[in-house]
C-alpha positions, 0 to 999 in steps of 0.5 A, spaced: 632 403 815 638 408 816 642 405 810 636 406 806 635 413 807 643 414 806 642 411 799 636 415 797 640 421 800 646 419 796 642 418 789 638 425 790 645 428 791 648 425 785 642 427 781 642 434 783 649 434 781 648 431 775 642 436 773 647 442 775 653 440 771 648 439 765 648 434 759 651 434 752 646 437 747 647 436 740 644 438 733 644 442 726 643 449 725 640 451 718 637 456 714 630 456 714 629 459 707 633 453 704 635 448 709 643 449 708 647 448 714 650 454 717 657 454 719 660 459 724 653 460 728 655 463 735 651 458 740 652 460 748 648 458 754 645 465 756 648 468 762 654 464 762 661 464 758 659 457 756 659 457 748 661 454 742 660 455 734 657 450 729 662 446 724 662 447 717 656 442 716 652 446 721 653 441 727 654 443 734 655 440 741 654 444 747 653 442 755 647 445 758 642 443 763 634 443 763 632 450 764 638 453 761 636 458 755 641 457 749 642 463 744 643 462 737 646 468 733 649 468 726 650 474 721 644 476 717 640 472 721 635 473 727 637 471 733 634 465 736 633 462 744 631 455 746 630 453 753 633 446 754 628 441 756 629 433 757 631 433 749 639 432 747 638 433 740 636 440 738 636 442 731 635 449 729 633 453 723 634 461 723 630 466 719 633 471 715 634 478 719 631 484 714 635 489 718 641 486 718 641 484 710 640 492 709 648 492 709 650 497 714 656 501 712 660 505 717 661 512 715 664 518 717 665 519 725 663 512 726 656 513 724 652 507 721 648 507 715 645 503 710 648 502 704 642 504 700 641 510 703 648 513 701 649 519 697 656 518 695 661 512 694 664 508 699 667 501 698 669 496 703 674 491 704 673 485 709 679 482 714 679 476 709 681 480 703 686 484 707 690 478 710 689 472 705 696 474 703 699 478 709 703 484 709 707 487 715 703 494 713 696 492 712 695 498 707 699 495 702 693 490 701 689 495 699 692 495 692 688 493 686 682 492 691 678 499 691 677 503 685 680 510 685 685 508 690 693 508 688 697 504 693 705 505 692 709 501 696 716 504 699 723 503 696 725 502 703 723 495 704 720 491 710 717 497 715 717 502 710 712 507 709 706 507 704 704 512 699 696 512 698 692 517 694 684 517 693 682 520 686 689 523 685 693 528 687 690 535 690 694 539 694 701 542 694 702 540 701 699 533 703 695 528 699 695 522 704 688 520 706 686 521 713 686 514 717 680 513 722 680 507 727 674 505 730 671 513 730 678 516 732 683 520 727 689 516 727 696 520 728 700 517 722 705 523 721 712 520 718 718 523 722 722 524 715 721 523 708 726 523 702 726 529 697 732 529 694 735 525 688 742 525 691 740 523 698 741 528 704 748 529 707 745 533 713 740 527 715 745 522 713 741 519 707 734 519 703 731 516 710 724 514 710 721 515 717 716 510 717 709 511 719 704 509 724 700 504 719 706 499 719 705 499 727 698 496 726 697 488 727 693 486 720 690 480 724 686 486 729 683 489 723 675 487 722 674 491 716 676 497 712 671 502 709 674 507 704 670 514 703 673 517 697 669 523 695 669 530 699 661 528 700 663 522 704 668 526 708 665 532 709 664 531 716 671 531 717 672 538 715 679 541 714 682 534 715 677 531 709 680 533 703 684 527 701 679 522 703 678 517 709 680 510 710 676 507 716 679 502 720 674 497 724 678 493 729 676 486 732 672 486 739 670 481 744 664 476 743 660 473 748 661 466 750 667 461 752 674 464 751 676 462 744 683 463 741 686 464 734 693 463 732 696 465 725 702 464 722 705 467 716 712 465 713 715 468 706 721 468 702 723 474 699 728 475 693 730 481 689 726 481 682 726 486 676 733 488 676 736 492 671 739 488 665 747 489 668 753 486 664 755 479 666 760 481 671 756 486 674 750 481 675 754 476 678 756 482 683 749 484 685 747 476 685 753 476 690 751 482 694 743 481 695 741 476 700 734 472 700 730 475 705 725 472 710 718 475 713 715 471 719 708 474 722 705 471 728 699 473 732 695 470 737 688 473 739 683 471 745 676 473 745 670 471 750 666 474 755 659 474 758 653 478 755 655 484 760 662 484 758 667 482 753 675 482 752 679 482 746 686 481 747 692 480 741 699 480 741 703 480 734 710 479 732 714 480 726 721 478 724 724 480 717 730 480 714 731 484 708 734 483 701 740 487 703 745 485 707 744 486 715 737 489 714 732 486 719 726 488 722 723 486 729 716 489 731 711 487 737 704 489 737 700 488 743 692 490 743 687 490 749 680 491 748 674 491 753 667 492 751 661 492 756 653 493 756 650 496 763 644 498 765 639 493 761 644 494 755 643 502 755 650 504 756 655 501 752 663 502 754 668 500 749 676 501 751 682 500 748 689 500 748 695 499 743 702 498 744 707 497 738 714 498 737 718 497 731 726 496 731 729 496 724 737 495 723 739 498 716 733 500 713 735 501 706 735 509 703 734 511 696 739 516 692 747 516 692 749 517 699 750 512 704 747 507 699 751 500 698 747 499 691 751 505 688 758 501 690 755 495 688 753 497 681 760 501 680 765 495 681 768 494 675 774 490 676 776 484 671 780 480 676 776 481 682 769 480 684 765 484 689 765 478 694 772 479 695 771 485 699 766 482 703 772 483 708 771 490 708 776 493 713 784 492 714 788 495 719 791 502 718 798 502 722 798 510 721 792 511 724 791 505 729 784 503 727 781 499 722 780 502 715 775 502 709 778 496 704 776 498 697 778 498 690 782 504 689 779 511 692 772 512 695 768 518 692 762 521 695 757 516 692 762 510 691 764 506 697 765 499 699 758 497 700 760 492 705 763 497 709 756 502 708 752 496 711 757 495 717 760 501 718 755 506 716 750 502 720 743 506 722 738 504 727 730 506 727 726 505 732 718 507 732 713 506 737 706 508 738 701 508 744 694 509 742 689 509 748 681 510 747 675 510 750 668 510 748 661 511 752 654 510 749 648 511 752 641 510 749 636 514 753 630 511 749 628 508 742 630 515 738 635 518 742 643 516 743 649 520 746 656 518 745 662 521 747 669 518 745 676 520 747 683 518 745 691 519 746 695 518 741 703 518 741 708 516 736 716 516 738 721 516 733 729 515 734 734 515 729 741 513 730 747 513 724 754 511 726 759 513 721 766 510 722 773 513 721 775 513 713 768 514 710 769 518 705 770 526 707 764 528 704 760 524 708 764 524 715 769 528 719 776 524 719 774 521 726 767 519 724 760 522 725 755 520 730 748 522 728 742 522 733 735 524 732 729 524 737 722 526 734 715 525 738 708 527 736 702 527 740 695 528 738 689 528 743 682 527 741 675 528 744 668 528 741 661 528 743 655 526 738 647 525 739 644 521 735 636 521 733 633 516 729 625 516 729 619 516 724 616 522 722 610 519 719 608 512 716 612 515 710 618 519 713 624 517 717 629 522 720 636 520 722 640 526 725 647 527 728 649 533 732 656 534 736 662 537 737 669 535 737 676 538 739 683 535 736 690 538 739 696 536 736 704 537 738 708 535 732 715 534 730 718 536 737 725 533 736 732 533 738 738 533 733 745 531 735 750 531 730 757 531 730 757 533 723 762 533 717 764 540 719 765 537 726 768 531 729 769 526 734 775 527 739 776 519 739 775 515 733 769 511 732 766 513 739 759 515 738 757 518 744 755 526 745 761 527 750 766 525 745 763 531 740 769 536 739 766 543 741 769 549 743 774 549 737 774 554 732 772 552 725 769 545 728 761 546 728 757 540 731 750 540 730 746 541 737 739 543 735 732 542 739 726 544 735 719 546 739 713 542 737 708 545 732 702 546 736 695 546 733 688 546 736 682 545 732 675 545 735 669 543 731 661 543 731 658 538 726 651 536 724 648 531 719 641 529 717 638 523 713 631 524 711 628 518 708 622 517 704 618 510 704 625 507 703 626 510 696 628 517 697 634 519 701 636 526 702 643 527 706 645 534 709 652 535 713 655 541 716 661 542 720 665 549 722 672 549 724 676 553 729 683 552 728 689 555 732 693 556 725 688 561 722 684 567 725 677 566 722 673 560 722 671 556 716 664 552 714 664 546 710 657 543 708 655 538 703 648 535 701 646 529 697 640 525 694 639 518 693 633 515 689 632 507 690 629 505 683 627 498 685 623 501 691 620 507 686 618 502 680 616 495 678 622 492 676 624 485 672 625 480 677 632 479 674 634 486 677 635 485 685 637 493 686 638 499 683 639 506 685 642 513 683 646 518 687 648 525 687 652 530 691 656 536 692 661 538 698 666 543 700 672 540 705 678 543 707 686 542 708 688 546 714 695 550 713 701 548 717 702 550 725 706 557 725 704 559 718 701 565 721 705 566 727 713 564 725 718 563 730 725 564 731 730 558 732 736 558 736 742 556 732 748 552 734 754 555 737 754 563 739 750 564 732 744 567 737 737 567 734 735 565 727 729 569 724 724 566 720 725 565 713 718 565 711 713 571 713 706 570 713 701 574 709 695 576 714 689 573 709 692 565 710 686 560 710 686 553 709 685 550 702 678 549 700 676 543 695 669 543 692 666 536 689 661 534 685 659 527 684 654 522 681 653 515 681 649 509 680 649 502 683 645 496 680 644 488 683 642 483 678 640 475 679 639 475 687 645 480 688 650 475 684 651 480 679 652 488 680 656 494 678 657 501 681 659 507 677 661 514 679 663 520 676 666 526 680 669 533 679 673 536 684 677 543 684 682 545 690 683 552 691 687 556 695 693 552 695 699 553 700 705 556 697 711 561 698 713 567 694 720 571 694 720 576 699 725 580 695 731 579 699 736 573 699 732 569 705 725 572 705 719 568 703 712 570 703 706 565 704 700 565 700 694 562 698 694 561 690 692 556 685 686 551 682 687 544 681 682 540 678 681 533 678 676 529 674 675 521 674 670 515 673 670 509 678 667 503 677 667 496 680 663 490 678 662 484 683 659 477 680 658 470 683 658 466 676 658 459 679 655 457 686 653 450 688 653 446 693 661 444 692 663 450 688 663 457 688 667 463 684 666 470 686 670 475 682 671 483 683 673 488 677 675 495 680 676 500 675 679 508 676 681 513 671 683 520 674 685 526 670 689 532 673 689 539 671 693 545 674 688 550 672 691 556 675 697 558 679 699 565 681 702 571 678 705 573 685 710 566 684 714 570 679 715 564 675 710 559 671 712 553 676 712 550 683 718 545 685 716 539 688 723 536 687 728 541 685 732 541 679 739 539 680 745 535 677 741 529 676 737 532 671 730 530 674 725 535 677 718 534 679 714 541 677 707 544 677 706 548 671 699 552 669 696 548 664 700 542 666 698 536 671 700 534 678 706 529 677 709 532 671 716 530 670 722 534 667 729 532 665 734 534 660 732 533 653 737 530 648 738 533 641 735 529 635 734 530 628 727 530 624 728 523 624 729 522 631 736 520 631 741 523 636 745 528 634 753 528 635 758 533 633 766 531 632 772 535 634 778 536 631 781 529 634 775 525 632 771 525 639 764 525 639 759 529 643 752 530 645 748 536 647 741 538 649 736 541 646 736 549 645 730 549 650 729 551 657 723 554 662 724 561 662 727 562 669 735 563 670 735 557 675 733 552 670 738 548 667 738 549 659 735 543 655 730 542 661 723 540 658 717 536 660 718 528 659 712 525 662 707 524 668 708 519 673 700 518 674 697 512 670 691 514 666 687 508 669 688 503 673 684 496 673 684 490 679 681 483 678 680 479 684 678 472 684 676 467 689 674 460 687 672 455 692 671 447 691 669 443 697 675 445 702 680 448 697 680 455 696 684 459 690 684 466 690 688 471 686 689 478 684 691 481 678 693 489 678 694 493 673 696 500 671 696 503 664 699 510 662 704 514 665 711 515 665 717 513 669 724 515 669 730 510 671 736 515 674 739 508 676 740 506 669 743 512 667 748 512 672 750 505 671 750 507 664 755 512 666 759 506 670 759 502 664 756 496 667 749 495 664 748 490 658 749 494 652 751 491 646 751 492 638 751 499 636 746 505 635 745 509 629 746 517 630 747 523 626 754 526 625 752 534 625 760 535 623 760 531 617 752 531 615 751 524 615 748 518 619 753 513 622 753 508 628 757 508 634 758 502 639 752 502 644 757 501 650 760 508 648 753 511 646 750 510 653 756 512 657 756 518 653 749 520 655 748 517 662 751 518 668 749 523 674 748 529 669 745 525 663 740 526 658 734 523 662 730 523 656 733 517 654 731 514 661 724 515 660 719 509 660 712 507 659 709 506 667 704 501 664 704 494 668 700 488 669 702 483 675 700 477 678 700 481 685 697 476 690 696 468 689 693 464 695 691 456 695 688 454 701 685 448 704 681 447 710 681 441 714 675 437 716 675 436 724 672 431 728 667 432 734 673 431 739 678 435 736 681 440 740 681 445 734 675 448 732 678 450 725 685 449 721 687 452 715 693 452 711 695 456 704 701 457 700 701 464 698 705 469 693 706 476 692 708 480 687 710 474 683 710 476 676 709 481 670 704 480 665 707 486 662 712 491 664 716 496 660 720 500 665 727 496 668 724 496 675 718 496 679 714 502 677 709 502 683 715 503 688 715 510 691 721 513 693 717 518 698 710 518 701 711 526 700 709 530 694 716 529 691 720 524 688 715 521 684 715 517 678 723 516 679 728 511 681 735 512 684 738 506 687 731 504 691 731 497 694 729 493 689 722 490 689 721 483 691 718 477 690 715 473 696 713 466 696 711 462 703 706 459 707 700 461 712 697 457 717 691 459 721 688 455 728 682 456 732 681 453 739 
């Protein structure tokens, strides 16, 4: 009897144990409307972290016990819950969710709206489009994919900054858009940017200080939304004049923890070089190297219904095409989200830590640039590689000295010496911490508050060894150390009301306040200097600086941070009528510490959904028209109204400010008018969005001569006008069970006109890049356009032949045209040669999928505009370009046409102060910008991995058409200067590699 009781008890125990452990449930999830299997459906046992996803065929397997509730969720579908009974097979059909299908868009301040209610242009880019062909800086991946967005890659290679403009240049101060990450404005200052064709000796080269965008992990980004117009960005007030790019990052999801591993490796080779002569081409081939870029990332996501975690780590290792150039970047991101108090309170906290080290980041210009020496090497008996042993012992100085062919100059040194003995190190670090609390009081009222702390660190060192040319270094060498810190603290609180007013009207309103406090440019500069020296050669420490000696002046300088605080009140209202009419009103008032008055920025817009108002043919799925007007601003710089003295080196005492403010200074003001229409056809398989805009930006920040040698006044002046058309077409020409083809075309055209400057300037132009011996300047003139390039014009006859004169010895000489701008500081012969901005741009992206194979490619084109190659002019001066044949000229002395050898002609017109009119090129270019051929592996039910994907990728593969001798889309600076010109920038590279993605 006891044995029977024991046996019964044991059976009951194991049966309860088995019940608690659950059984395997399998099934298939399909769409209710068409029965098509749904891949990637999130399936979780409610109240646990036990979760899975369906495979490509909609199949799943999960362990659950009788009585458990299984939740099924999928984007665009209504969630479904099923209670487990005795069955082991549960097939599920999910219904389309009308609200999710409304296509929700993240807009200004993180406010979500349905796309059909928008009264302005906004365009989205999802994560797949950004990472299909991965770039170390995710913003580079926007090029060609958004209408009206122009992206110029930096000439400083991997780790460099990015120049982005939305709807053209509008300001003399800054034209970069505002970047917002998860509703928080991002601090994206660059510590320094080039604005000299030579290169800055004081700053040890034309340095690119980098930007914060390159410190973001591309795999952390869920999507980007580009708000292109003033109406879209009006809620950002004095920050919104250049448009806004909203970045939404990934966060944790409920269910069991899942990991994703992504690895990208590319091989990078220099492409699109000048047409050198054979000798120089071999030397350049010897000097340049094959670069590599490896980007690896790991993310882990999971949690319960209450709390979710997202963790990621990314590592970038890259070597550039210039010797010794390498990049090491690490990014760590942790995000915690939680829903508490019956889901009324949502908590979202995030911290990002990123560090990037760059050794020998390439510089542009002539100083500290190894490419100058590499292209100038002219020996007929030696190769450049013979000088790869770049130093030799100097017994007189008892040190290793530079080894070079002949004498060095300020621009020409042994390139191997520069990369090894003029070496530089850049360190960029970022800390971004943010927290958001959102509380839902009832069905119609939600209050959210957010705060962030954003800090950037930048450190630059250059160690210049003794025997470097004396223009660039003292006799014992030179040491330069520059530390810069930028800090921004942001906070806001927003109340959102969403309620029907009647059966016909619905109201969504937001009201809030924000504060932004920034300390920018707090820096320390230590420089032994060219006019200073080191006590002991090649010992690079502060204690080795020569100080206290007459005539020896090192630079020891500390700069106070530019402090600014902006307090704001804002409100927005969207009034909807029967889902067919939407009236959008916004208002913002800014109080800035830089000016005494407050400034008000309003906007209003109207959208009419035609498919809701009228009966339409079945072929028309959706149609609307929109219009809007807005006013936004661009705040003036700190201390512009209250300039400060600086403390000079040595015993120089206080240095008074050189710029004296006028009392009426105020932010720039931009007014914008925009109209557009959107249409979708054939169940959304074909659609287009077309828009027209006109903006005027007045009260530009300028300086005028104050009447003395050093004094200048700050004023508001000028009126810049931009008009343009944007269009995007989306299409799915083919879609069936095995094959689909999705295509997008983006078109944009912008025309800029300088309507007015100001007579107080004392001249009819404003310099963005000043005149100098390199015969290039970027000027703003009344009646001209932003980006106008000026240079030295070669004199020609009526038939277009260059005019030469002949002296008594028979020598020929060329001269410039007898024209000049009416200003004593402008060299003779300077005139407008072209404009750096394209007339229009066109992007054509495609995704073709056949079963498990996916092919994507992007054709990116820019049409019109001009660029200048100062590199080609200077290499012509060296006599090292491939110039064969002869050139026909007009001899003014003999009054006859003749020919001269091409090599003689180009050496005569080229050089550092050459006739740059002969080095202007059409900037039109059309390229295969991205290519990816991928395969998704079929995995068995017992596979350790949820998905495995691999692809062969390429970037910047080739040009269908290009006129310029270099890549015209590469920019030397993210500032306003040095546009449309190349002067020994690092060559553009062609990249081919492999991507691998794993999830488990």
